[in-house]
C-alpha positions in Angstrom: 66.5 -116.3 15.4 65.4 -112.8 15.8 68.1 -110.2 15.7 68.7 -107.0 17.5 69.6 -106.1 21.1 67.1 -105.8 23.9 67.0 -102.7 26.1 68.3 -103.1 29.6 65.8 -104.4 32.2 66.1 -102.8 35.6 65.2 -104.2 39.0 64.1 -100.7 40.1 61.4 -100.7 37.3 59.7 -103.8 38.5 55.9 -103.6 38.6 53.4 -106.3 39.4 51.7 -108.1 36.5 48.6 -106.4 35.0 46.9 -109.7 34.6 46.9 -113.0 36.5 46.3 -116.5 35.2 44.2 -119.0 37.2 44.4 -122.0 35.0 46.2 -123.0 31.8 44.9 -125.8 29.6 47.3 -126.8 26.9 46.9 -129.3 24.0 50.0 -130.3 21.9 49.5 -132.0 18.5 53.1 -133.0 18.0 54.7 -132.9 14.6 58.5 -132.6 14.0 58.2 -129.4 11.9 54.6 -128.2 12.5 53.5 -128.8 16.0 50.1 -127.2 16.9 49.7 -125.7 20.4 46.3 -124.7 21.7 46.2 -122.8 25.0 43.1 -121.9 27.1 43.8 -119.3 29.8 41.4 -118.3 32.5 42.6 -114.8 33.3 41.7 -111.8 35.5 43.0 -108.3 36.0 45.3 -108.0 39.0 43.1 -106.6 41.8 45.9 -104.2 42.7 45.7 -102.6 39.2 43.0 -99.9 39.1 40.3 -99.8 36.4 40.1 -99.4 33.4 41.8 -102.5 32.3 45.2 -101.8 30.7 46.1 -103.6 27.4 46.9 -107.3 27.7 50.5 -107.9 26.5 51.6 -111.4 26.0 55.2 -112.5 25.1 55.8 -114.8 22.1 58.8 -115.5 19.8 59.3 -117.6 16.7 55.6 -118.4 16.6 53.0 -118.7 13.8 49.8 -117.4 15.2 46.8 -119.2 13.8 43.9 -118.2 16.0 42.9 -116.0 19.0 39.5 -116.4 20.7 38.4 -114.1 23.6 35.4 -115.3 25.5 34.2 -117.5 22.6 34.6 -114.7 20.1 37.2 -115.1 17.3 39.4 -112.1 17.0 40.6 -110.8 13.6 44.0 -109.1 12.9 42.3 -105.7 13.5 41.5 -106.7 17.1 45.1 -107.2 18.3 48.6 -106.0 17.6 51.4 -108.4 16.7 55.1 -107.8 16.8 58.0 -110.4 16.6 58.0 -110.6 20.4 54.5 -109.6 21.7 50.7 -110.1 21.2 48.7 -107.1 22.5 44.9 -107.0 23.0 43.1 -103.8 24.0 39.9 -103.6 26.0 39.8 -107.0 27.6 37.3 -107.4 30.5 38.3 -107.8 34.2 37.8 -111.6 33.9 38.0 -113.6 30.7 38.9 -116.7 28.9 41.5 -116.5 26.2 42.2 -119.2 23.7 45.3 -119.1 21.4 46.5 -121.5 18.7 50.1 -121.3 17.5 52.3 -123.4 15.3 56.0 -124.1 16.0 58.9 -125.9 14.3 60.7 -128.0 16.9 63.1 -129.6 14.3 64.4 -126.1 13.5 64.9 -125.0 17.1 68.7 -125.3 17.5 68.7 -122.7 20.3 67.3 -125.6 22.5 64.8 -123.2 24.2 61.0 -123.9 24.2 60.0 -127.1 22.5 62.7 -128.8 20.4 63.9 -132.2 19.1 66.7 -134.1 20.8 67.7 -137.5 19.3 64.3 -137.9 17.7 62.5 -137.1 21.0 60.5 -133.9 21.8 61.6 -132.1 25.0 61.3 -128.6 26.4 63.5 -126.1 28.2 61.5 -123.1 29.4 63.8 -121.4 32.0 64.3 -118.6 31.8 62.2 -117.3 28.9 61.6 -120.3 26.7 57.8 -120.7 27.2 57.2 -117.8 24.9 58.6 -120.0 22.1 55.7 -122.4 22.7 52.7 -120.0 22.9 51.8 -116.4 23.7 51.8 -116.0 27.5 52.7 -113.5 30.3 56.1 -115.1 30.5 57.3 -113.9 33.9 57.9 -116.0 37.1 55.4 -114.0 39.3 52.5 -115.2 37.1 51.6 -118.6 38.7 48.8 -120.9 37.5 47.6 -124.5 37.6 48.5 -126.3 34.4 46.7 -129.2 32.6 48.5 -130.6 29.6 47.2 -132.9 26.9 49.8 -134.4 24.5 48.7 -136.0 21.2 51.3 -137.9 19.0 51.8 -140.9 16.8 51.9 -143.9 19.1 54.5 -145.9 17.3 57.1 -143.1 17.1 56.2 -141.5 20.4 54.9 -144.1 22.8 55.9 -142.1 25.9 54.1 -138.8 26.5 55.1 -136.9 29.7 54.3 -133.6 31.3 54.5 -132.2 34.8 52.0 -133.2 37.6 49.9 -136.3 37.9 48.7 -138.4 35.0 44.8 -138.2 34.9 43.7 -139.5 31.5 45.0 -141.4 28.5 43.5 -143.0 25.4 43.7 -144.0 21.8 42.8 -141.8 18.8 42.3 -142.4 15.1 45.1 -142.9 12.6 47.5 -144.4 15.0 47.7 -141.5 17.4 47.2 -141.5 21.2 47.0 -138.9 24.0 47.9 -138.5 27.6 46.7 -135.7 30.0 48.7 -134.5 33.0 47.5 -132.1 35.7 49.6 -130.2 38.2 47.6 -129.3 41.3 50.1 -126.7 42.4 50.4 -123.2 41.0 53.6 -122.6 39.1 55.2 -120.1 36.7 55.4 -121.1 33.1 59.2 -121.5 33.3 58.5 -124.7 35.2 56.4 -126.2 32.4 57.9 -129.4 30.9 56.9 -131.8 28.1 58.7 -134.9 26.8 57.6 -137.3 24.0 59.6 -140.1 22.5 60.5 -143.7 22.3 62.0 -144.2 25.8 62.2 -146.9 28.3 61.2 -146.5 32.0 63.2 -147.5 35.0 60.9 -147.6 38.0 61.1 -147.6 41.8 59.1 -146.3 44.7 59.8 -144.1 47.7 57.6 -144.0 50.8 57.5 -140.6 52.5 57.7 -140.3 56.2 54.0 -139.8 56.4 53.6 -143.2 54.7 52.6 -142.0 51.2 54.1 -143.9 48.2 55.7 -142.0 45.4 56.4 -143.6 42.0 59.9 -142.8 40.8 60.5 -143.1 37.1 63.6 -142.4 35.0 63.2 -142.3 31.2 66.1 -142.9 28.9 66.8 -144.2 25.4 66.8 -148.0 25.2 70.6 -148.4 24.9 71.0 -146.6 28.3 68.6 -148.6 30.4 71.5 -150.2 32.3 73.0 -146.8 33.4 70.3 -145.5 35.7 70.9 -147.4 39.0 73.1 -144.7 40.5 70.8 -141.9 39.6 67.8 -143.7 41.1 69.7 -144.4 44.3 70.8 -140.8 44.5 67.2 -139.6 44.1 66.1 -141.8 47.0 68.9 -140.6 49.2 68.0 -137.0 48.4 64.3 -137.5 49.2 65.2 -139.1 52.6 67.8 -136.4 53.4 65.3 -133.6 52.7 62.8 -135.2 55.0 65.4 -135.8 57.8 67.2 -132.5 57.7 64.6 -130.0 56.5 61.4 -131.9 57.3 60.2 -131.5 53.6 58.2 -134.2 51.9 57.6 -134.6 48.2 54.1 -133.6 47.2 53.0 -135.3 44.0 52.2 -139.0 43.2 55.0 -139.3 40.7 58.5 -138.0 40.3 60.0 -138.3 36.8 63.5 -137.7 35.4 64.2 -137.8 31.6 67.8 -137.8 30.2 68.4 -136.0 26.9 71.6 -135.6 24.9 71.0 -132.0 23.7 70.6 -129.7 26.7 72.1 -126.2 27.3 72.2 -126.7 31.1 72.9 -129.5 33.5 69.3 -130.1 34.4 66.0 -128.4 35.0 63.7 -128.8 38.0 60.3 -128.6 36.2 57.6 -129.6 38.7 57.3 -133.4 38.7 59.2 -133.8 35.4 62.9 -133.0 35.7 64.7 -132.9 32.3 68.4 -133.7 32.6 71.4 -133.5 30.4 72.2 -137.2 30.1 75.7 -136.4 31.5 74.1 -136.1 34.9 72.0 -139.3 34.8 73.9 -142.1 33.0 76.6 -144.0 34.8 78.1 -147.5 34.7 81.6 -148.4 36.2 83.0 -148.9 32.7 81.6 -145.6 31.3 81.6 -143.1 34.2 84.3 -141.8 36.5 84.2 -141.2 40.2 83.8 -137.5 39.4 80.8 -138.4 37.2 79.2 -140.5 40.0 79.7 -137.6 42.5 78.3 -135.1 40.0 75.2 -137.2 39.3 74.5 -137.6 43.0 74.8 -133.8 43.5 72.8 -132.7 40.5 70.0 -135.2 41.1 69.8 -133.9 44.6 69.9 -130.2 43.5 67.0 -130.6 41.2 65.0 -132.6 43.7 65.6 -130.0 46.4 64.2 -127.3 44.1 60.8 -128.8 44.6 60.5 -126.6 47.7 63.3 -124.0 47.2 62.4 -122.9 43.7 59.0 -124.5 42.9 56.7 -124.3 45.9 58.4 -121.0 46.6 59.7 -119.4 43.5 61.3 -116.1 42.5 59.2 -113.0 41.9 61.5 -111.8 39.0 64.7 -113.0 37.4 66.8 -110.5 39.5 66.0 -112.8 42.4 67.4 -115.9 40.7 69.8 -116.6 43.6 66.7 -116.9 45.9 66.2 -120.3 44.5 69.7 -121.2 43.1 72.0 -120.0 45.8 69.8 -121.6 48.5 69.5 -124.9 46.6 73.2 -125.0 45.8 73.9 -124.7 49.5 71.4 -127.5 50.2 73.0 -129.8 47.6 76.5 -129.0 48.9 75.4 -130.0 52.4 73.8 -133.2 51.1 77.0 -134.1 49.3 79.0 -133.4 52.4 76.8 -135.8 54.4 77.0 -138.4 51.7 80.9 -138.3 51.6 83.7 -136.4 53.2 82.6 -133.0 54.6 86.2 -131.4 54.4 86.7 -132.7 50.9 83.4 -131.3 49.7 84.1 -128.0 51.3 87.5 -127.7 49.5 85.9 -128.6 46.2 83.2 -125.9 46.7 85.8 -123.3 47.6 87.9 -124.2 44.6 85.0 -123.2 42.4 84.6 -119.9 44.2 88.3 -119.0 43.9 89.0 -120.2 40.4 85.8 -119.0 38.7 83.7 -116.7 40.9 86.6 -114.5 42.1 87.6 -114.1 38.4 84.1 -113.2 37.5 84.0 -110.6 40.3 87.2 -109.1 38.9 86.0 -108.8 35.3 83.6 -106.8 33.1 80.7 -109.1 33.8 80.9 -108.6 37.6 77.5 -108.3 39.1 75.9 -108.6 42.6 74.3 -111.8 43.7 71.1 -109.9 43.0 71.8 -107.9 39.9 70.5 -104.4 39.3 70.0 -104.8 35.6 70.4 -107.2 32.7 70.0 -107.2 28.9 69.7 -111.0 28.6 68.8 -113.0 31.6 70.5 -116.1 30.2 73.9 -114.4 30.9 73.2 -114.3 34.6 73.1 -118.0 35.2 76.6 -117.5 36.7 78.9 -118.8 39.4 78.1 -115.5 41.2 74.3 -116.2 41.4 74.7 -119.9 42.1 78.0 -120.5 44.0 78.5 -117.1 45.7 74.8 -117.1 46.4 75.3 -120.4 48.2 78.2 -118.9 50.2 75.8 -116.2 51.3 73.4 -118.8 52.7 76.3 -120.5 54.4 77.4 -117.3 56.0 73.8 -116.9 57.4 74.1 -120.4 58.7 77.4 -119.5 60.4 76.1 -116.3 61.9 72.8 -117.8 63.2 74.1 -121.2 64.1 72.3 -124.5 63.1 69.3 -124.2 65.4 68.4 -120.6 64.6 69.1 -121.2 60.9 66.5 -124.0 60.7 64.1 -121.9 62.7 64.4 -119.2 60.1 64.0 -121.7 57.3 60.8 -123.1 58.7 59.4 -119.6 59.0 60.4 -118.9 55.4 58.6 -122.0 54.0 55.6 -121.5 56.2 55.3 -117.8 55.3 55.9 -118.0 51.6 54.7 -121.5 50.4 52.9 -121.0 47.0 54.3 -117.5 46.5 56.8 -115.8 44.2 59.1 -113.8 46.4 62.4 -111.9 46.6 65.8 -112.2 48.3 64.6 -109.6 50.8 61.7 -111.9 51.8 64.2 -114.6 52.6 66.5 -112.4 54.6 63.5 -111.0 56.5 62.2 -114.5 57.4 65.7 -115.6 58.6 66.0 -112.5 60.7 62.4 -112.8 62.1 62.8 -116.5 62.8 66.1 -116.2 64.5 65.9 -112.8 66.1 69.3 -111.8 64.6 69.9 -108.5 62.9 70.8 -109.1 59.3 70.3 -105.6 57.9 74.0 -105.0 57.1 74.2 -108.5 55.6 71.9 -107.3 52.7 75.0 -105.6 51.2 76.2 -109.0 50.1 73.2 -109.2 47.8 73.4 -105.7 46.3 77.2 -105.2 46.0 79.5 -106.9 43.5 83.1 -107.7 44.0 85.2 -109.9 46.3 85.9 -108.2 49.7 89.5 -108.2 50.9 90.4 -108.5 54.6 93.8 -107.3 55.7 95.0 -108.9 58.9 97.4 -107.6 61.5 98.0 -108.6 65.1 99.9 -107.6 68.3 100.8 -110.1 71.1 101.6 -108.6 74.5 103.4 -111.3 76.6 103.3 -109.3 79.8 99.5 -108.8 79.7 98.9 -112.2 78.0 96.7 -110.4 75.4 96.4 -110.9 71.7 94.9 -108.1 69.6 93.6 -109.0 66.1 92.8 -106.2 63.7 90.8 -106.8 60.6 90.3 -104.2 57.9 87.9 -104.8 55.0 87.7 -103.2 51.6 86.2 -104.1 48.2 87.6 -103.0 44.8 85.4 -101.1 42.4 83.3 -103.0 40.0 81.3 -101.9 36.9 78.7 -99.3 38.1 79.8 -99.6 41.8 82.9 -97.5 42.6 82.3 -97.2 46.3 81.2 -100.1 48.5 79.6 -100.1 51.9 81.1 -102.4 54.6 79.9 -106.0 54.5 78.8 -108.1 57.5 81.5 -110.8 57.4 81.6 -113.8 59.6 85.3 -114.6 60.3 85.8 -117.9 62.0 89.2 -118.1 63.7 91.2 -120.0 66.3 94.6 -119.5 68.0 97.1 -122.4 68.0 99.9 -122.9 70.5 103.4 -124.0 69.7 102.4 -127.6 69.4 99.4 -126.9 67.1 96.7 -127.2 69.8 93.8 -124.9 69.8 94.0 -122.4 72.7 91.0 -121.6 74.9 89.4 -118.3 73.8 86.8 -118.4 76.7 86.6 -120.6 79.8 84.5 -123.6 79.6 80.8 -123.1 80.6 79.4 -125.5 83.2 79.1 -129.0 81.7 80.3 -127.6 78.4 83.5 -127.5 76.4 85.8 -124.5 76.3 85.5 -122.2 73.2 88.4 -122.7 70.9 86.9 -121.5 67.6 85.1 -118.1 67.5 83.1 -116.4 64.8 84.1 -112.7 64.7 81.5 -110.5 63.1 83.3 -107.9 61.0 80.7 -105.1 60.3 82.8 -102.0 60.0 85.8 -101.1 57.8 88.2 -101.7 60.7 87.8 -103.6 63.9 90.1 -104.9 66.6 89.3 -107.9 68.7 91.2 -108.6 72.0 91.8 -112.0 73.4 93.0 -112.4 77.0 94.7 -115.2 78.9 96.9 -116.0 75.9 100.0 -117.4 77.6 102.2 -117.7 74.5 102.5 -116.1 71.2 99.9 -117.9 69.1 99.7 -118.8 65.4 96.4 -117.5 63.9 94.1 -119.9 62.1 91.8 -117.5 60.3 88.8 -117.9 57.9 88.3 -121.4 59.1 86.2 -123.6 56.8 86.3 -120.6 54.5 83.6 -118.8 56.6 83.2 -116.0 54.0 84.0 -115.6 50.2 86.8 -113.1 50.7 90.5 -112.7 50.1 92.8 -112.5 53.1 96.2 -110.7 53.1 98.9 -110.0 55.6 98.1 -113.0 57.8 101.1 -115.3 57.4 104.8 -115.8 56.8 105.9 -118.9 54.9 106.9 -120.5 58.2 103.5 -120.0 59.7 101.8 -121.5 56.6 104.1 -124.6 56.9 103.1 -124.8 60.6 99.4 -124.7 59.7 99.8 -127.3 57.0 101.3 -129.6 59.6 99.1 -128.9 62.6 95.9 -127.0 62.0 92.8 -129.0 63.1 90.6 -127.2 60.5 90.9 -129.3 57.3 90.2 -126.4 55.0 92.9 -124.2 56.5 95.4 -127.1 56.4 94.7 -127.5 52.7 94.7 -123.7 52.1 98.0 -123.3 53.9 99.5 -125.8 51.4 97.9 -124.0 48.5 99.3 -120.7 49.7 102.8 -122.1 50.0 102.6 -123.5 46.5 101.1 -120.4 45.1 103.9 -118.2 46.5 106.5 -120.5 45.1 104.8 -120.5 41.7 104.5 -116.7 41.6 108.2 -116.4 42.4 108.8 -119.0 39.6 106.8 -116.9 37.1 108.8 -113.8 38.0 112.1 -115.7 37.6 111.1 -117.2 34.3 110.1 -113.8 33.0 113.6 -112.6 33.9 115.3 -115.5 32.2 116.4 -117.0 35.5 116.3 -120.5 36.8 113.2 -121.5 38.8 114.4 -123.4 41.9 112.3 -125.3 44.4 113.4 -125.1 48.0 113.9 -128.3 50.0 111.5 -127.3 52.7 108.6 -127.2 50.2 109.5 -130.7 49.0 109.8 -131.9 52.6 106.3 -130.6 53.4 104.9 -132.2 50.2 106.6 -135.5 51.1 105.1 -135.4 54.6 101.6 -135.0 53.2 102.2 -137.7 50.7 103.3 -140.2 53.3 100.7 -139.3 56.0 98.8 -142.5 55.5 96.7 -142.0 58.6 95.0 -139.1 56.7 92.0 -139.4 54.5 93.2 -140.3 51.0 90.9 -137.8 49.2 92.1 -135.0 51.5 95.7 -135.8 50.8 95.1 -135.9 47.1 93.6 -132.4 47.3 96.6 -131.1 49.3 98.9 -132.6 46.7 97.1 -130.9 43.8 98.9 -127.7 42.8 97.0 -124.5 42.3 95.4 -124.2 38.9 96.9 -122.0 36.2 93.7 -119.9 36.3 94.2 -119.2 40.1 97.9 -118.5 39.6 97.0 -116.0 36.8 94.5 -114.2 39.0 97.3 -113.1 41.3 99.2 -111.3 38.6 98.8 -107.7 37.7 99.6 -108.5 34.1 98.9 -112.1 33.1 101.7 -114.0 31.3 99.9 -117.4 30.5 103.0 -119.0 29.0 105.1 -118.2 32.1 102.3 -119.4 34.4 102.0 -122.7 32.5 105.8 -123.1 32.4 106.2 -122.4 36.2 103.5 -125.0 37.1 105.0 -127.6 34.8 108.5 -127.1 36.2 107.2 -127.5 39.8 105.4 -130.7 38.8 108.7 -131.9 37.1 110.7 -131.2 40.3 108.2 -133.1 42.4 108.2 -135.9 39.9 112.0 -136.2 40.0 112.7 -135.7 43.7 109.8 -137.8 45.1 109.6 -140.6 42.6 110.2 -143.4 45.1 107.5 -142.1 47.5 105.1 -141.4 44.7 105.5 -144.9 43.4 105.1 -146.4 46.9 101.8 -144.5 47.5 100.6 -145.4 44.0 101.1 -149.1 44.7 99.6 -149.1 48.1 96.4 -147.6 46.8 96.0 -150.1 44.0 92.9 -152.2 44.3 92.0 -155.3 42.3 88.5 -155.6 43.8 85.5 -154.9 41.5 84.7 -151.2 41.1 82.4 -149.7 43.7 81.7 -146.0 44.0 82.1 -144.8 47.6 83.7 -141.7 49.0 86.5 -143.8 50.5 87.2 -145.9 47.4 87.1 -142.8 45.2 89.5 -141.0 47.5 92.1 -143.8 47.2 91.7 -143.8 43.4 92.2 -140.1 43.3 95.3 -140.3 45.4 96.7 -143.1 43.4 96.1 -141.3 40.1 97.6 -138.0 41.2 100.7 -139.9 42.1 100.6 -141.4 38.6 100.2 -138.0 37.0 103.4 -136.8 38.7 105.3 -139.9 37.8 104.3 -139.6 34.1 105.0 -135.8 34.0 106.9 -134.6 30.9 110.1 -133.0 32.0 111.5 -129.9 30.3 114.3 -132.0 28.9 114.1 -135.6 27.8 110.3 -136.1 28.0 108.6 -138.4 30.5 110.3 -141.4 32.2 109.7 -144.5 30.0 109.2 -146.8 32.9 106.5 -144.6 34.3 104.8 -144.3 30.9 104.7 -148.0 30.8 103.1 -147.9 34.3 100.4 -145.7 32.8 100.0 -148.0 29.8 99.5 -151.1 32.1 96.9 -149.3 34.1 95.1 -148.2 31.0 95.1 -151.7 29.5 93.5 -153.2 32.7 90.3 -151.3 31.7 88.5 -152.3 34.9 87.0 -148.9 35.6 86.7 -145.6 33.7 88.3 -143.5 36.5 91.6 -145.4 36.2 91.5 -145.7 32.4 91.0 -142.0 31.9 93.6 -141.0 34.5 96.2 -143.2 32.7 95.1 -142.0 29.2 95.4 -138.3 30.2 98.8 -138.8 31.8 100.2 -140.4 28.7 98.5 -138.1 26.1 99.8 -135.0 28.0 103.3 -136.4 28.2 104.1 -138.4 25.1 102.6 -137.9 21.6 103.5 -141.3 20.1 102.2 -143.5 22.9 99.3 -141.1 23.4 98.2 -141.6 19.8 98.3 -145.3 20.2 96.1 -145.3 23.4 93.7 -142.6 21.9 93.1 -144.9 18.9 92.4 -147.8 21.2 90.1 -145.8 23.3 88.1 -144.6 20.3 87.7 -148.2 19.1 86.3 -149.2 22.5 83.9 -146.2 23.0 83.0 -144.6 19.8 79.3 -145.6 20.4 79.2 -143.8 23.8 79.0 -140.0 23.3 79.5 -139.1 26.9 82.6 -141.2 27.1 83.9 -139.7 23.9 83.4 -136.2 25.4 86.2 -137.2 27.8 88.3 -138.3 24.9 87.9 -134.9 23.2 88.7 -133.0 26.4 91.9 -134.9 27.1 93.2 -134.0 23.6 92.0 -130.3 23.9 93.8 -129.8 27.2 97.2 -131.5 26.2 100.1 -129.1 26.8 102.1 -130.6 23.9 102.7 -128.5 20.8 100.0 -128.3 18.2 97.0 -128.0 20.5 95.0 -125.8 18.2 95.6 -127.9 15.1 94.4 -131.0 17.1 91.3 -129.2 18.1 90.6 -128.1 14.5 91.1 -131.6 13.2 88.8 -133.0 15.9 86.0 -130.7 14.8 86.0 -132.7 11.6 85.6 -136.0 13.5 82.3 -137.7 12.8 81.5 -137.7 16.5 81.7 -133.9 16.9 78.7 -131.7 16.3 78.2 -128.0 16.6 74.6 -128.7 17.4 75.4 -130.5 20.7 76.4 -128.4 23.8 78.2 -131.3 25.4 80.5 -131.8 22.4 81.1 -128.0 22.2 82.0 -127.8 25.9 84.2 -130.9 25.7 86.3 -129.7 22.8 86.1 -126.0 22.2 85.4 -125.0 25.8 88.1 -127.3 27.2 90.7 -125.8 24.9 89.9 -122.2 25.4 89.4 -122.4 29.2 91.7 -125.1 30.3 94.7 -125.0 27.9 96.2 -121.7 28.9 99.4 -122.0 26.9 97.7 -123.3 23.8 94.8 -120.9 23.7 97.0 -117.9 24.6 99.7 -118.6 22.0 101.4 -115.3 21.2 100.3 -115.6 17.5 96.7 -114.8 18.6 95.4 -117.8 16.6 93.5 -119.2 19.7 91.6 -115.9 20.0 90.7 -115.9 16.3 89.6 -119.5 16.5 87.3 -118.8 19.5 85.8 -115.8 17.6 85.0 -118.0 14.6 83.2 -120.5 16.8 81.2 -117.9 18.7 80.1 -116.2 15.4 79.0 -119.6 14.1 77.2 -120.6 17.3 75.5 -117.3 17.6 73.3 -118.2 14.7 72.5 -121.6 16.2 72.6 -121.4 20.0 73.3 -117.9 21.5 73.3 -119.2 25.1 76.2 -121.5 24.4 78.0 -118.9 22.3 77.9 -116.3 25.0 79.2 -118.8 27.6 82.2 -119.7 25.4 83.2 -116.0 25.4 84.5 -116.0 29.1 88.2 -116.4 28.3 88.2 -113.2 26.2 86.3 -111.0 28.7 89.4 -110.4 30.9 91.5 -109.2 27.9 92.7 -106.1 29.7 94.6 -108.2 32.2 97.1 -109.5 29.6 100.2 -108.0 28.0 99.8 -105.4 25.3 100.6 -107.9 22.5 97.8 -110.3 23.6 95.4 -107.5 24.5 95.5 -106.3 20.9 94.6 -109.7 19.5 91.9 -110.4 22.1 90.3 -107.0 21.7 90.3 -107.4 17.9 88.6 -110.8 18.3 85.9 -109.2 20.6 85.3 -106.4 18.1 85.0 -108.9 15.2 82.4 -110.9 17.1 80.5 -107.7 17.9 80.3 -106.9 14.2 79.3 -110.3 13.1 76.7 -111.4 15.7 73.2 -110.3 16.4 71.9 -112.1 19.6 71.4 -110.3 22.8 73.2 -113.0 24.7 76.5 -112.4 22.9 75.9 -108.7 22.4 75.7 -108.0 26.1 78.9 -109.8 26.9 80.7 -108.0 24.1 79.4 -104.6 25.1 80.4 -105.0 28.7 83.8 -106.4 27.8 84.7 -103.5 25.5 83.1 -100.8 27.7 
């Protein structure tokens, strides 16, 4: 790994590439430690660059350069300049052919960028800047070319040779080797290049496009996983049909391939025609995968497929525009998942990510706009801001334009920019031109960081039957942006009468329904909206369906929240009302515990909770979400000074009170949602299991005194021992492990005996132990790092054990001794030498160190400083510098 920090790269400094590449011919002679790569580039000077030709500068890292040939003339070392990161050639002609041979060591590539080995198989990861670890190239997304790839390898060890595009040639060679040639007819940037070689089995199917063209669908996995691909294949076919039906977009190659690998930094990669996936998002069988796994596989398969148009056919001009492809495609996969299951449940899940993770990012030192202004290491900007907040921006455009005009704008965007590398501004312009709607003010969402806040006030005049709603927006300062311009915010709202019915906001049009929900467009710092003909004082239902990623204050008293929880027809706002009630109670509990006072739970809260629990006419998945208390992370975000121990204690005490007071009702709903039918994944069945298992988690909750109820622990044990599906097994195991050490050890040992040969299943085993609130969490994690299953070379193992402890075990990680912070620092320092991407992502819990009490701040800051002194990667260095600035 090369050391040192890169200089900042600024969006304002963007210049077009000096040279363009027409075609790329690659030949790989695969060897575990000495792979030879020959590239043949047909290049020309960018016609927008005036003569004389500037120097040709190609990026390359961790490469052994063996040969350079320019227009059939071999170059010597005096003809070019070589640095650890670049190859520069002066005096190249306006058009030329450049041939380069490099040698790389895939077996030594623990960073998992470029070409590396995973489980004995070769695979690649080139986004964002991994292609430069394969050969010297203008490694930037606005250089697009047609790729032809020939792979040569030993047939017995590597019978399967794959690359992007269509297969055009194959054959046998001497000494037991063979070759396959693939050609991609579409221009693409090098970050979309992919190669896989290994001993894999193929699961095949076909899809016929709406124009009647057959597409071969192939999933490649290791032999022992051949029976875990049915759900992934079905999800792919659903996604292809949905994209045709909803967006009118067909797949464009003869073959669509997916490969599952165990060692992968990300979830998956959308390389043109050859998607490489973390095996976590492909492999599923009822006894090995949970409902959450099935849903995640369906969503991620769809996400990568949808990139074929929103990311591949139209790609980003530079990495500042990353959300152009990721935000848009996340929106598309969220809508797909909503159509495949429950739309309200999907929306609540999506908003939960925004609130728990993205709002926290906006409030910390790594805050950045959806389109950043600068970066030191682009890998650090694969964030919830770029992805999930970026998706919320697309959703707001959909809300502002309406469905018909949104798709009109989308059609214009695709027609106008197919085959191009463009910017977020190009997208906004196409949406505005296609719809005729002014989106100039909306651009502030792309350029300004932070979470806007809307303060709500209202006045009802009974004599005039008017209701005046005043909205004031502001946005707190973020690094480098002290003062913010107003945002263009769509605020969906309704007014409810005393029986919870939506009031008419405008009379019904001829042959149409009366308007009961209105989208207010907040464009200035303060605006007042008047509603007439309001015959009684209404209850406001605001930010319906979470119409914008903002915080709202001043809108509700507790009684109004209880009313909305009982009556609002907008499912998101019903859920949110319950969350706000619980959050207010928990924050009061934190305050009382800090003062040494008793934390009491009012009867009206328990009554509201009981009503939701027993509302059997409601969707089970929705009820389960309403019954889930706010996370410790979300509670902590509301505090000026975070006390993680008090936050954890308050949440546990509320769970304990619910468990004690509502035990009969919890048991009744648990029993009514039991099913002895064979496991089948569906939104309805998964919802019933989720509701049943949240009841079980309350029943098994460990009380502050006396531990968990023994009868309920036995209920968990019986569910575990049935072992008829992984969802129920893990729910029972987690409930026991988090409540009772002795029985937990018994079930953990049994689980390990059953599943030690299944790494993805054992990741869940690791995570359950890492997140247990029982004493000794850090010691358990340290001991598990010595387990034969655990490896610091595998990102999934690291995330399951170390990531789960540091991010999801608040009381254990934030122990006042500071041992958790020192532990994380040790792991980041170790990982920085192996895999800087994973190291930098583990750092997130330390970046908000200023929010904690002085005692913890001292320990957290010291941990950051020690990491800064002991690490050399740009990935980690950028996070440390911004955190300590």
